[in-house]
N, C-alpha and C positions, 0 to 999 in steps of 0.2 A: 504494500500500500504506500503510495506517494504521500508525503506529509502535506497537510492542507495549506501550510504557509509557503510551500515550495514555489518559487517564481517560475512562470511559464510565459511563452510568447505564442501567439496564434497566427494562423494564416488561413484564408478561405479561397476556394476556387469554385466557380460555376462553370460546369462543362456541358457541352452538348455532344453526347455519344451516339453516332449513327447506328442504326440497326442493319443487320444483314438482309432482312426482309421485313416489310410492314407487319406489325402485330395487330391483329383484328380484335377490337374490344367494342363493347356497347357504347363507350364514350367516344369512339372514333378510332381510326387506324393510327397507330403510333409509328413514326419514322425515326425517332430518336428518343433517348432518355435525357432529361434535364437533371443533372447530378450536381449536388452541392457536396463538396468535400471540405471538412474542417480538420486542420492539422494543429497539434499542440506540441511544443518542445520545451524540455526542461533545461536547467542550467548546465547539465552535462552533455547536452546535444542529443539526448534520446527523445524520440518523437512517437506520437500515436496519431491515428487518423480515424475519422468517422464519416459516415455517408448519410445523406438525405436525398432520395430520389422521389420527388413529389409528382403524383399523377392527378391532374385535375379531373374531377368526376368521381374518382375513387374516394377522395377526401375533400373537405372544405378548405384545407390548407392550400396555399398557392405557392408557386415557385418564387414569385416576387416577395411574398411575405417571409418565406424561408430564407431567402437571400438577405433580406433586410435584417433578420435576426442574426444570421451569421456575421454580417458586417458589424452589428452592434456588439457581439461577443468579442470580435477582433479588436474593436476600439476601446472596450472597457475592462475586459478581464485580464488580470495580471498574476493571479496565483491559482493553484489547484483548487483550493477551497472556494474561491470566488467563481471559478468555472463550474464546480458542482452546484453551487447555489444558483447561478444563472441558468444552467440547464434544467434543474429541477423546477424552478419557478416558471420556466417557459413551456413545460410539458403540456399544460392544459391548452394554451393558445396555439402552440406550434410544435406538436409532438415530433414530427419528422425531423425538423431542424434541431430541436433540442436533443434528440437521440444522436444526431451526428456529433454533437459536442460531448455528450456523456459517454458514448462508446469510444471516442478518441481518448478520453481519460482512462477507460478500461484498458485500451491498448498501451497507453503510456505507463499505466500501473502494473503492466504485465499480469493481467487477470489470468489465472491458470486455466480458465475455460478455453482461452485461445492457444493453449499449449497442447491440446488434444490431437491425437492422430487416429486415423481409421478411415473407413469408407462410409459414404452417405449415398443411399439410393435416391435418384431423382425421378420425377415423372417427366413425360414428354408432352409438349403442347402441340395439338393439332390445329393448324392454321387454315387448311384448305376447306372448300365448300362442297356439299353434296351435289350441287349442280354441275360440278366438273369432276365426274366420277373417276376418271383415269388419274388425274392429278392427286385427288384425295387418296386413292388406293396406293399410289406410289409413295406418298408421304407417310401414311400409316405403316406400310410394309417396311419402309426404311427405319422408322422409329423402333418397331418391334425387332428388326434385325440387329439394331444397335444395342439391344438389351433392355429397352423400356418395357416394364410390366404394368405400368399405370399410365393412362393417357388422359389429358385434360381436353374437354370439348367445350368450346365457348358457345353460349346461347344468349337469349334475352332480347332478340329482335322481333321474331314473329313465331307464334306458338306452332302452327303446322310445319313451317320450315325448320324450326328447331327440333321438333320431333323427328323429322326426316333426316336431319343432320346426325342426331344421336343414333338412329337406326342404321344409317349408312356406315358410320364408324364402327358400330358394334358388329355389323355383318363382316366387315373387312378384318377386324381383330379376331373374330371367330373364337373367342374364349382365351386367346393368348395374352390378353391384357385387360385389366379392369378399367372402367371409365369414371372419371370425375367430371361432373357436368357443372359448369360455372356460368351463372346468369349475370354476375356483376351488377346486381340491383336493377336489372333491365325491365322487370315485370311489375305491373300493378298486382294487387292481391288476387283479383279475378283472373288475370292471365296466369299467375303462378299456380292457382288451383286448377285451371284448365290444363296446363302443361303437366302438372304432377299427377293428376287423376288419370291421365291418358298414357303416362310414361310406363313402358315395360321396364321393371327394375332389374331384369336379367343382366348380369355383368356390370351393374352400376354400383360402384363403391359408395358414392354419395352425390348429392346435389347441393351446390353451394350458392348461398345468398341470392335467392330469386328476387327479393323485394328490397326496398330502401332501407338503409342502415338504421335509421331512427324509428322504423315502424315495427315495433316488437309484436304488436297484435298480428301483423301480416306474417311475421316469422312463425308465430304459433299456428295460424291458419294453414300455412304451407306445410308445416310438420304434420298436421292432422290429415291433410289431403294426400300425403306422399306414402307410397309403398317402399320407396328407397330411403336410406338414411339421409339426414339433412345436416349441412354444415353452415355455420355463420363465420363471416370474415370481416366485411366492412363494419358490421355492428360492434366489433370488439376492438376497443382502444385501451381500456385499463383492466386491471384485475377485477374490479367491481362488475364489469360486463360479463365476465365468466360466471360469477355468482348469479347474475340476473338471468342468463340463459339457462342455468341449471334450475333455478327456482321456477321459471316459466315452462320448463320442459320442452323448449322449442328447438333443441339441437341435439344431435347424436355426436357430432364432431365440432370442434372449435379450431379455427386456424389462427395462428399467431404470426406476427411479423415484427422483427426487431425494431424497425423504424417507428413503430407506434408506442413502444413500451419503455423507451428511455435508455436502458442499459442491459447488459448481459444477465445479471443476477435476477432482475425482474422478469426477464423472458423465461428463465429457467423456473422461477417460482410459478409463473403462469402455466407452464407445461405440467408441473406437478399438480396444480389446482384442478386442471381439467380432468385428470385421471381421478383425483380424489372426489370430484363431483359426479363421477360415473359416466363421463364422456371420453372421447378419444381425441388426442391432439394431432394436429397437422401443422407443420412449420415451413415457412419459406415465402420468399418474395420473388415473383416473376418479373417485377419491374425494379431492378436494382443492378448495380455494377458488381464486379467480382469482389469488391471490398465488403459490401454488405452480405453477399452470398457466402463468403468465407466465414464471416462471423456467425451467420446462422447455421452453417454446416457444423461448426465447432459446437454450438449449442445442441444441435440435433443428436450428436454423439452422447449427450447427457440424458436424453429421455424422449426422443421423438422417433418412433420406430416405423411409422408409415412413410411412404415415398415422399421425399422432400420437394418443396416447390421453389427452392432457392436456385432457379435456373435462369434468372434474368441475364446473367453474364454470358450465357450461350446465345443470346439474341443480339449482342453488340458486336460491332466489327473490331473493336479494340478493347484492351484490358488496362485497368489502372494499376494493377499490381504486377510486380516482378519478383520471383518467377511467376509465370502464369499458374492459375489454379488448375491442378491436374485433374483430368477426367479420364476414366477408363470405362468404356461402354456407356452405361447409364449411371455411373457412380462418380461422385467427387471423391478424390483420394487425398486425404490430409496427411502431411508428413510430420506435423508438429512444429515445423520451422516457421518462424515469423516471416512474412513477405516484406517487401518494400514498395513504396509508391514510385511509379515510373514518372519521373519529372518530365520526360520528353512528351508523354501523353498529355500531361497537364498543359504544357505549352502549346501543343498542336490542336487541342480541342477546347481550349479555354474561351469562355464568353466574357467572363469578368473575374477579377481577383481583388483581394483585400488583404492587407497585412503582409507579413513575410518574416523570415529569420533576419534579425538585425545585422548579423555578421555576414550575411549573404551565402553561407555554406548550405550544402544540401543536407537534409536530415539523415541521421543514421539510426539503425535499429539497435535494440539492446544486444549486448555481447552474447555469444552463443552459450557461455557458461551460465548466464542468467536466464536466457530463454532457450531451454532445451526441450527436445521432443519428449512428450509424455504419453502415457498409455491412454487409450480411449476408455471412457467411463460411461 
């Protein structure tokens, strides 16, 4: 643990990371991720980094607001304790940006969660449409051949077309992979009930967040209408939301994302709470760079056994970490070694910057003797 009075300096970068192919969502097709990186460095030159990738439509938080918060932190924070206080106070109004600061402190403080090694299974995202059967079949077959045993199917546009999309993917998968069906809040309660009451649950692991995040009554109605297990995502920001879902009985699964919960310890507390409340945890962010995905994969080794959704880094053309996060088939492979930030990527994809290291030197990671590979737990 780094002492609260320890002096630090901060820097922030707003990046636009292009995607290899547009990512289809109810909110609109994404062509790039807007990534805020916050770096902190202590007096010994050791640094830590955190990420906020804010997706308009998924959250009320905006990229502009998150960047304003990052700049405020750079301009005002001077010690570890002040950084913790600033991040904790900002969690309610700007959780994504606050998490970037608090997880940078986790990295700086060499949290042992980030020392884990092991393999984390990922799901594969299906981007194609049923009305282009040949392309959809080729995509699904390629994912299965690569080792993916869980496939995510996006819905939330039109009930009949969405039912046809699920049926097409299920037919191609032919029992070789289970399906996670994600509506991203795209349905009204009536549309959700219509979809769920007609959905064949065969091969469906779960259906995710059909209605608006704040509509808990709709979540309960969807749960009653569905023969398939239900999962909440956008509805879950804090630990209290896990309790609320359990009390209402409106979810079988709860998905957590690091960027909404502040720090690594809170995320792991949430994973345990889900199990304790009789539900199943899913972890991971499909709209994140490799920095956030690395941290989530480390947490997954501590208590999330279902296929992880921390696959956002596979959608981007470039990586912000070096060495690159290792992937073997459908698995992230963690060595236990701490990565570094690729300064060349920051310079090439930077939209805006604030602060910096006063002596102009590049950041260095903790010595190997301090940050050593640890066993998965």
